[in-house]
N, C-alpha and C positions, 0 to 999 in steps of 0.2 A: 395717325391712321384715320381719325374722325374727319380731318380736313381733306384727306385724300379721297374719302368716300363721298364727298359732297356732290360729285357729278361724274358723268362719263366723259372723259376728254376726247373730243373729235376734231379739235382745231388743227391737229397735225396731219390729218388725212388729206389726200389729194382730192381734186375736184370730182373724179369718178370713183373714188374709193369709199367703201362702206365697211363698217366694223361689225364683225360677227360676234354676237354676245350670247347667243343661246341656240342650242339644238335639243329639241325635246321629242322623244319617241312617244307616239300615241297609238292606242289600240292593242297593245300587247296583253296577252292573257297568260300564256304558258312560258314564254321566253322572258328571261330576266332583263330588265332595262340596262343593267350594267354591262351585259354581254354586247348589246347594240352600241352602247357608248364607246366601247373599246375599239369599234370599227371606224370611228370618225377619222377621215383623212385630213381634216382640218379642225383643230381644237378651238372652240370659241374662247374669248376672254372670260375669265371667271367673274361672276357677279356675286357681290356680297351686299345684301340689303339694298339691291337696286343700283349699285355702283360698281366700278372696276378698280379697286385699290391696287391690285398687282400691276395693271396697265399704268396707273398714275405713278407708281414707284419707278417703273421702267422709264417713263417720260422724264421724271425728275432726274434720274441718274444720267439720262442721255444728254442733259444740259451740261454735264461735267465730263462728257466723254469726247475725247479728241483722238481718233486713231492715228492721225498724222504725228502728233506729239509722241504717242507710244512707239510708233515706228522709228522716230528719231532717237528715242531712248534705247531701242533695240540695237540700232546701228552704232550708237556710242558704246554700248556694252560689248558688241562684237569687236569694235576697233580696240577697245581697252584690253579685251581678252587676247587679241593677237599680239599687242605690244608686250604684255606681260609674259606670254609664252615665248616670244622671241628673246626677251631678256633672260629667261630661265635657261636658254641654251640647251645643253645636252643632259640637264638634270631631269631624267624621265619621271621621277617621283613627284617633283614640283610641277612638272607640266601636267601630269594627270590630275593633281589636286586643283590647279588653276582652271583646267578645262571643265572639271566637274562643277566647280564653284560658279563660273560664269555661265555655263550651259543651263544650270538650274535657274539663274536669274532670267536668262533669255526665255526659257520655257514659260516662266510665270508671266513675263511681259507678253509673249505670244498668246497665252490664254486670255489675258485681259483684253488684248486687241480683238480677239475672236469673240469672246463671251460678253465683253463689256465690264463695267465696274461692278462693285458690290451691289448697289441699288438695282442695276439692270439685271443682275443674276437673281436677286430676290424676286423682282417683278417678272412680268412677261411681256414680250413684244406685242404690238397690235396685230390682231387676227384679221387681216384684210380679206373680206369675203371673196372667194374664188369659186365661180360656178363649176369650173372643171373639176375641182376637188370635191364639190358636192355630188357631181355625177359619179365620181369614183367611190364616194361613200355609199351611194345607193347600190352600186355594183357589189360592193363588199357585203352590204346588208342582204342582198339577194343570195349571194353565195353562201352566207352563213345560215340563212333560213332554209335553203335547200339541204345544207349539210345536217340540219336537225330534222329533216323529213317533211318540211312544209313546202312541198313542190308546187302546190296550188296557191301559194300566198299571193297577195297583192300589196304593192308598196309604191308610195309616191311621197313627194314632199311639197310643202307650201312655204313660200318666202313672204315674210311681212317686214316692211321697212318702216321704222318709226323715227320721227325727228329727222328724216331725210338721210340719216347716216347709220342707223342702228338696224342690223339685220337679225331677225328672229326666225328660226327654221323649225317647222313642225314636221316630223316624220309620221306619215299615216301608214300604218301597217295592219293589214288584215291577215292573220295567220291561216285561217281555214283549217280543216281537219288534216292531221299529219298522216303520213304513210306508216304502216305497221308491218312487222314481220309476220309472215304466215307459214312459211315452209323453209326447211333447212336441208341441204344435201352436201355430199362430200365427194371430192375428187382427190383421193390420196392413194397412189399406187402402192406405197409401202404398207403391207397388211398389218404389221405390228404397230406401226404408227397410227393407222386407221382405228385399230382396236383401242389404243390409248386415248385418242381424241373422243371416240364415242363413249368410253367409260367415264369421262369427265364432263359429258354434255350438260349434266345438271348444274355444273358450276360455271357454265358459259355465261358471258355477259349479254349474249343475244338470246332472247327467249320469245316464243310466240306471243303476239299481242303487244309487245313493247314497241315504242316509237323508233323509227329508223333514225340512227344517229351516227355520223361518221366518226365522232370522237369515241363512241363505244366500239365501233369497228376497230379503230386503232388500238384501244385498250384490250380488246379480245385477241388481237394479233400479238400483243405483248404477253398476254396470258398463255397463249399457245407456245410462244417462244420460250417462256420460262418453264413451262411444263416439259418441253423437250430437253432443255438444258439441265433440268433436275432429274431426268429419268435416263441419263447415260449418253445422250446425244451431244458429245463434246464438240463436234465440228458443225453443229447446226447453226444456221444464221437466219435472221428475220426475212431475208429476201426470198426464202423458199415459200413463204406464206402469202397467199393472195385471197381476195374475196371477189366473187362475181355477184352483183346485185341486179335482179331483174324486177323492174317496177312497171312492166307493161302487161303483166299477166291479168290483173283485174284491178278495179278501182281502189286506189289508195292501199295497195298491198305491195310488199317487198319480199322476194324470194332470194335467199342467200345461199351461195355455194362456196364452201371452204375448200381451197386448193392448197395442197402442200406438195411441192414438186420434189422429185428425186434428185440427188446430186448428179452433176454431169458425168462423173466417173463412178461406176458402181450401180448395182441394181437397187439396193436399199441403203438407207442411212445407217452408218456403222454405230454399234452400241459399244461404249467403252466401260471397262471395269478397272478398279484400282489394283495395281500389281504390288507396289511397295510404297511405304510412306516413310519419309525421312524428316526429322524435326531437328533443325539446327538452332542452337541457342546462344551463339556468340559470333563475333565478327571473324572474317577470314584472316588467316595468317599463313601466307603461301609457304609451301615447303614443309609444313609441320602437320603430321597426321593427327586426326581427331580420334577420341575414344568413342566407342559406340555401346549404348545400353539398349537392349531390345525389351520393350514392355508392351504387352497387349497388342502385339503385331506391328508396333511402330518402332522405328529405329531412331533413338535419341542420340545425336552426335554432338560432341563438344570437346574443346580442349580441356575444360574443367567443368564438370557437371555441377552447376550452382542451383539448379531448379529440380525439384523432385518430380520424376516421371509420374508418380502417383497422382500429383496435383495436376500436372499438365495434361494427363490423360483425360481428365474430366472436362477439359476445355477443347479437346480435339473431337471433331465429328467425322473425320475422314479415316477410314480403315481399309486394309487390303480385303479384296473380295467384294466390296461395295460397287454399285453402279456409280459412275461419275455424277456429281450433283453440284450445280452452282450454288444452290441454297446452303448445303453443308459447308461449302467453301467459305461463304460469307459469314455464317454463324461461327465458324472456327475463328475467323479473323476478329469478329466482334468480341467473342469471349476472351480471347487473348488480350485484346486492347483494354478490356474492363479490369484486368488484373492490375494494371498500372505498374508493371515491373519491366515492360518492354517499351523501347522508344518507338518502334513501329514493327509491323509484321506483314508478311504477304505469303501467298500460296501460289506456287508455280507447278505446272504439269509438263512432263515430257512423255512423248509416245514411246512405249517400250517396243522392242523388236517383236514382231508377230510370230508366235509359235506355229507349229505345223497345222494346228486346227483352225488357223485363220481367224482367231478371236482378236479383239482389239483391246489393248491394255494401256494404262497410264501409270507413270511413277509420279507421286506427289512429293513436293519439296516445300516444307513449312519453314520459313526463315523468320526468326525473331531476333532483333538486335536489342540487347539489354539497355535499359534506361540507367541514368546515374544512380548509384547506390544511395547517395545523400543529396537531398534537395532542401535548400534553405530559402525561406521567404521572410523578408523584413518589411514591415508596414509602419509608416509614420504618418501622422495626421493631426488635425486640430478639431476639437469639439467646440461648438458654440450653441448652447441651449438657451441660457438666460444670462445676459449682462456680461459675463466674464468668459473669454475663450480659454480653453485648456488643451494641452497637448496629450496625445496618446501614442502608444507604439505597441507593436506585437512582433514576436519572433517565433517562427515555426520551423521545425525540422522534420522531414520525412525520411525514414530509413526503410528502403525497399528490400524485399526478400530477406527478412530478418533471420529466419531459421531455415531457409532453403525451400520453403513451401509456398512462396509468393505471398508471405505475410508482410503487411506494411505497418510500421510503427510511426505514429504522429505525436510529436511533443511540442507543446505551445506555451509561451509565456507572454503575458500582456500586462499593461499598466497604463494608467492615465489619470489626469486631473481635470475636473469639470466644475464650472461655477454655476450655482443655481440659487434661486431666491429662497431665503429662509422661510420656513413655514411659521416660525414664531414671530418674525418681524419682516414684513414685506420690503422694508427699506434696507435690509441687510442682505449681503451676498455671502454664501458659505461655499467652501471648496470641498468637493467630494474626491477623495483619493481612492481609487480602485485598482487592485492588482490581483492577479490569479494565474493559474496554469492548468493545463490538462494533458492527459496522456490517453491515447486511443490506439488499440491494437486490433487490426482487422485480419480475418482469415477468409480465403476464397471458398469456404465450405460451410455447411451447417454443422457446428460442433454439438453433438448430442450423443449420449451413450447408445450403443447398439445400432448405430446407423451406418457404420463403415464409411462415413463421409460421403455417402452417395445420395443423401436426401435432397430432393429438389435440384439435382446436379444439372438438369437441363434448363434451369431458370436463373443462371448467374447468381448463385447464393453467396451471401457473406455473413460472417459472424463478427460482431463488433463489440469489444469490451472497452468501456470508457470510465475514466475517473477524472475528477476535476476539483479545483479549489478556487474560491472567489472570496475576496475580502473587500468590503466597502467601509471606509472610514471617513466620517464627517463630524462636524461639531456637535450634532445632536445625538448621533448614535454610531455604534459599530455593529456590523452585521457580517457574519461569516457563513459560507455555504460549502459543504463537502458533498460531492456527487459520486455515485457509482452506478453504472448501468450496463446492461447486456441487451444487445439488439440482434435479431435475426432478420435479414433483408433478402428478398428475392424479387424478381421482376419478369414480366411477360412482354415480349417484343413481337409484333406482327411482321415487321420488316427489319432484317438484320442491319440495314443501312440507316435506320431512323432511331430516334430515342425510344425507350420503352413506353408502351401504352399503359401498362399497369405495374404498379410497384406496391409491395407489401412489406410492412415493417412491424414485426412482433417483438415487443419489449417485455419479457417475463420478469426482469429484475431491474428496478429503478429505486434507488435509495438516496435520499437527500437528508443530510443532517444540518439543521439550521441553528446557529447560535447568534443571539442578538443581545445587545446591551444599550439601553437608553442612557445617554450622558447628560441630557438637558431636561430638567423637570418641567420647564415651561413647554417644551416640545411634547412631553408625555401628557401633560394636561390638555394640550391642543389635540392630540390623537384621541383621547378619551371623549372630548367634547364633540369631535367630528364623527366618532363611531355611532353615537346616537342610538344606542340599543343593540348594535351589532358588535360582537367581540372580535370579528375577523381581522379588523385593521390593527387593533392594539395587540392581539394575540400573535400577529405575524412577526412581532419583535421578541417573542418568547422563544426559548430553546425548544426544538421539536424535531421529530423524524417524519418525513414524508416518504412513504413507500407506495408504489403503485405498479399495476400491470397495464400495459397499453398496447393498442393495435391501431395502426395507421394504414389506410388504403388510399392510393392515388391513381386516378384514371385520367390520362392526358393524351389527347391526339394533336396537340399543338407542338410548335418548335420554339426555340429560344427567342426568335424575332416576333413571334405571335402574329404570323401572316396567313395562317391557314383557316379554313372553315372548320372550327374545332370546338370540342367540349372538354371541360376540366371538372373533375369531381374529387374532393378530398373528404374522407370520413375519418374522424378521430374518436376513439373510445378509450377511456381510462377508468380503472377501478382501483381506488386506493385503500390501503389498510387491510387487505385480505389476510395478511399474515396473522392478525389477531384472531380471525375466524378459523384459521387453520391450526390454531394452538400455539403460535409463536408470537408472544407479546413483546414488542420491541420497546415499549414504554418503561420508564423508570421514574424515580422521584425528580429527576432533573429535566427529562425530555418527554414531551407529550407526543401522542400519535394522532393521526387524522384518518378517518374513514369517509370516503366520498365516491361519487360517481360523476363522470363528465362525458358528454357526447357533443361533437361539433361537426356537422356536415357543411360543406362549402361547395357551391356549384357555380360554374362560370361558362359563358357561351361567347364565342368569337365568330362574328359574321362579316366576311369581306363584302364591301359594297362596290369594289372596282376603283381603279385609279388611286391606290394607296389610301383608301378610306375604309374604315371599319366601324361596326357597331358592336359594342361589348356590354354585357350585363352580368351581374353577379348577385347571388342570393347566399347569405351567410347566416347561420343560426346556431344556437347552442344552449344547453342546459347543464348546470353543475349543481350538485346538492350533497350535503352530508348524508351518510347512510348509517344504518345499524344504530349504535348508541352514541355516535358522534353528533355534536351540535355545531361544530365549527368547520367551515370550509377553508383550507389553506389559502392565504392571500394570493399566492402565485397561480392558483387554479381558478380564480374568478375570471369573468369576462369583462373586457373594457371596450369602450367605444370612443371614437374620435382619434384623429391623427392622420398621417400621410397615406395610410392604406385602409382607411375606414371612412367615417363621415368627416370629410376634410375641412369643413367650416368650423369644427371644434378642435381645440388643442388636444394633444395626445392624452387619452384616458380621462378626459374631463367631461364627457357627455353622460348624462343620466342623473338620477335614477327615475325613469318614467316621467311623470309630470311633476315630480317633487323637485323643488328648487332649494339648494343649499344657499343660505344667505348669511351675511355678516353685517354688523352695524357700521354706519359711516356718519361722521359728524359733518353737519352743514352749518354755514354761518350766514348771517343777514337774511332772515332771523336765524338765530342759533337753534338747531334741533338735531336729534339723532334719528337718522333714517336707516334704511336697509338697502343693500345692493347684493347682486349675485356673487357667490364665493366660488371662484374657479381654482383656488389654491390646491385643494386636495384631489387626488384621483377618486373616481367613482366606481368601485368594484361592484359587479352585478352577478346574479346567478342565472339569468336568462338573457340571451342575446338575439336580436333580430336586426339584420342589416340588408339593404339592397342598394346597388350602385348601377348606374347606366352611364356609358361614355361613348361619345362620337369622336373618333380619332381620324386625323387627316394630315396630309403633308403640306407644309407651308412653302418650303423650298429646301432643296438639297438635304442636309442632315437635320434640319429643324422641322419638328412635327408639332402639331397643335391638338388640343382636345377640349371639347365642351362636355361637362359632366354634371350629374345630379346625384346626390347621395341621400339616403334616408336610413335611420336606424336609432337604436337606443338599447339600454340595458335596464333590467328590473330585478327585484328580489322575488323569491318564490312565495314567501309568506308576508302578510301585512305587517307593517311596523307603525305603531301608533305615533311614534316620534317623526315619521317620514310619510305622511299621507300621499298616496299616489305613486309610491315607489314600488308597489307590488304588481306583478303581471296578472292581467285579467284578459281572457279572450274577447270579452264584449267591449273592450276599450283600448287594447294595446295599439291598434292601428291608428287611433287618434293621438297617440303619444309618440309617434315616430318623428324625430327631429329631421328636418330637411335642409340641405345646403346645396348650393350650386356654384359653378365657377368655370374658369378657363385655365388650361394648362399649356405649358411649353415643355417640349422634350427634345433634348439634344442627343441624337443617335450617333454615338461615337464609335460604333462597331463593337468595341470591346465592352462598352457599358452604355447605359442610357441614363443621362442626368435629367432629373425631372423637377420642374417648378410648377406647383399648382396654386393658383390664386382662388380662394374659396370664400364665400360669404353666406351667412345664415339667412334662410328664407322663413322657416317656421320653427319656433322654439316651444315645445309643449310645456316647458316649465317657465314660460315668460311671466315676469312679475306683473301684478295688477291686470291680468288678462291680456297683456300685450304679447301675443304669440306670433302674429305675422309681422316680421321685423325686417323684411327686405328693404323697406323704405328708409331704414336707418343706414343703408350702405353708403359709404363715401370712398372714392378711389384712394384718398390719402390714408385710409385705414391700414392698407398693406404695408405702409412704411412706419407704423407706430404700433405700440403694444395696446391692443384693445380687445373687446369681447365680441365684436361684430364680424370681423374678417380675419383670415389667416393666410400666411404664405407657407406652404408645406414644401419642403425640399426632400427629395428621396433619390435612391438609386434603383433603376428598373421601373417597370410598370407597376401601378398600384395593385393590379390584379390581372 
C-alpha cells in the first residue's frame, strides 16, 4: 500500500482526459457537508495522504484483466454444460443438478467479466472529469437547498487543474436566510377528521418559526397517516393527504395548507370498530373442526390448546369494541414474537357485514404458527490464547412452552481445554480444563406475590430463574463456582417494528458460592508476592459466598449494524452482602462473605458522516468498594482495563494501576547484572475505572471495513498503598495517568457476524520505567507478529463498542 500511495497515476489517461480527485463544498453554515456530498453525480477518486491507492489497485488489477479470455471460458463452460446435459438424456434429476452446477460457474465468470478481478473490485476505476455530470451535480445541489428552505441561495463551482491532469472542484455555496413557517390552515371536509387533526396540532412536525423543509413535510404526512390508521380509519391511504405551500405572501415566509380529501365514494371516511377477535394457535388441518375457548372477549381456537389463554391475553392488544388501530396490531405481533414460542405470527382483518345502523366493523384473525418444541444448538471451536491451542464445545437445548404458559427452559453444557503460560514459570505452559453447565427458566410475566401476573404487562416483562456450575482445573489450582439468580426484565419500545429503546433488569437474588484450592505452593507464594498489601487477589481463591442485588438500565437508539445517528447508555448498580444487614448472615466457619458497592455507567455516541463513514466515541467509568465492616472486594467485582473492547494496546486486564509499574528482576550478561523489567504476567484489578475511546469507521470495499482509533484509560485503587506508590486515584492527577494507545482495525462484515482485527500500539504509558512514558517511537511493524509489550493484535467478534 505504501508503494501504491507513492503518486497519482495519470499515464493511462487519454490526451483530453483529466482525473477528478476532489470536490469540496465551501461556505456551508447550517447544511451538513455530508448531505451535499451525497448529491455528487460523479464521485472523485479517493485521496489518501495525497495519493490515490484505490485507483492504483484498480490499474494494477487491470494489467491482469482480459475480458476476451473470460468470454472464452464462459463459452467453454456453456459448451461443456450442453454436452453433459445431452449425455444425461431423460434423467431429469441429473439434468437439473448439472444445469445448476454449470450455471453457477457461468454466473461467476459473467460477474468477473463485468466487475473485473479482485484487485479491480477492491480498487476504483478512474474518475474521468465530465463537465456535464458537474452541471447535473449543481442542479441537484440547487434542488436540495430549495427543499431545505434556502430559496434565495447562491451556488457556483470553481475548477482548478493541477499538473495538467488533476481536477480539483470547489463548490461555492451561500445559503442566505431560509424561509420559515408563519401560518397553517386546513382544508378537511370530514369534520370528525378535522377535529382529530386540530387536537394533535401540538404534536405536528411543522411549527411556526421553523425552517421550511420538504423532508419534514413528508414526515408530517406520515404522522397524519399513522394518526388516521390508529384511530379507526382502516381504509385510509396516504394519497388522501396533500400540502399546499405558499411562499409568495411575504419575504422568506411559508404558509402551509393541510388538505385531506374525502374518498371518491361516500361523504366521509368510514370509522371501523373491532367486531370479533379470533386467535388461532396451530396449523390448519382441513376437514377437522377446532375447539374454541372464549377468554376476555377473544376466541382462542385450536385442535389442542397448548398455550394458556391467560398468558396470551397479556400479549394481545386487540379486543372487540375497540377502534381499529394499526399500532395495536403491530404491538400484538411484536409481543407474540418476543415469547419465542411461535415460528411466526400475523394479524389479518375481514370486513364484517354492515348491520342496519350502517356502522363499519372488522373481524380480526390472529394467526400464530408454533415453533419447534425442542431446539438444539451445538458449538465446536478452538481457543488460542498463549502458545497452545485447545478445543472447546457447548451443547444447548431449549424446551419451549414447558408448562403451557409460554415458559422456556434452557439447558446448557460446556467444556474446553486451553493452554496458558504458567505464572510460576514463564517457560512452562499449563493446561486449563474448564467445564460447566447451566439451567435457566424464563416466564413471560413478572412473578411476584399479589400481582395477578399483570405487573408491567404492557412492557414485555420476563422473569428469569438461573442456576449454573463452573469448574476450572489447572496445575496450580482448582476453582468451582455455583450460581443462583433471579432476574426481572422489562423494556420500553417507541416503535413496535424496532428494537427496544430502554431495557430494565432488576436482579433481587444473586448468590455465588466459590470454592477454591491452591495445589502449587510456588503459585501461592507468587500470588502473595503480587498482592503487595491487598488481600483481594489471594482471598479470591478462598471459599466464599458472594450475594448481591443488582439493577441494570440500558438506553439504546441504535440497531445491530450500528448505522444510525444514535446514543447508547448503560448503567449498572450492585450492592453486595445486604443479607447480613437484614439479619441473614450467610457466613460460616468455611465460607466468608463480602459486602460491597459497585456502579458502572457507560455512554456511547454514534455519528454518521455519510458514505458509510462514522465517528464513534465512548466514555466508561466505574467505582467499586467494600462497605460496612467488609475490607475485601471480591476479585470478580474489580474493574480491569486493557483488551479487545478496552484500551487495545494493552493485553486483556494488564493495564494499571495508575502510574505504578509492577516490575520483576531480569538477569543481564556482559557485564552480568540484575536489572528490572515490566511485569505483565498478572492481571491488575482496580477499584476505580476511567476509559475513553474514539473511532473513525469507514468502508474499504464490499464487506471489508476499516477503523482508525485511539483509546485512553486506566484503573486505580481507592486508598493509597505504600507498597504501590501512584496506584491510588486522585482528582488532581488521574488525567495525567491515562494510558493512551492508537491503531488501525479491519472488520469483516459477514452479515451474521462481524469479525474484527485491531492492530494497536502504545503511545503513552503513565507507568513507563525510568521516566520513559511517551513510547510511540518504540513501535515496529514486526511487533504485531511477535510476543512483545509495545503492540498487540486484538481479535474479536462484533464492534468493540
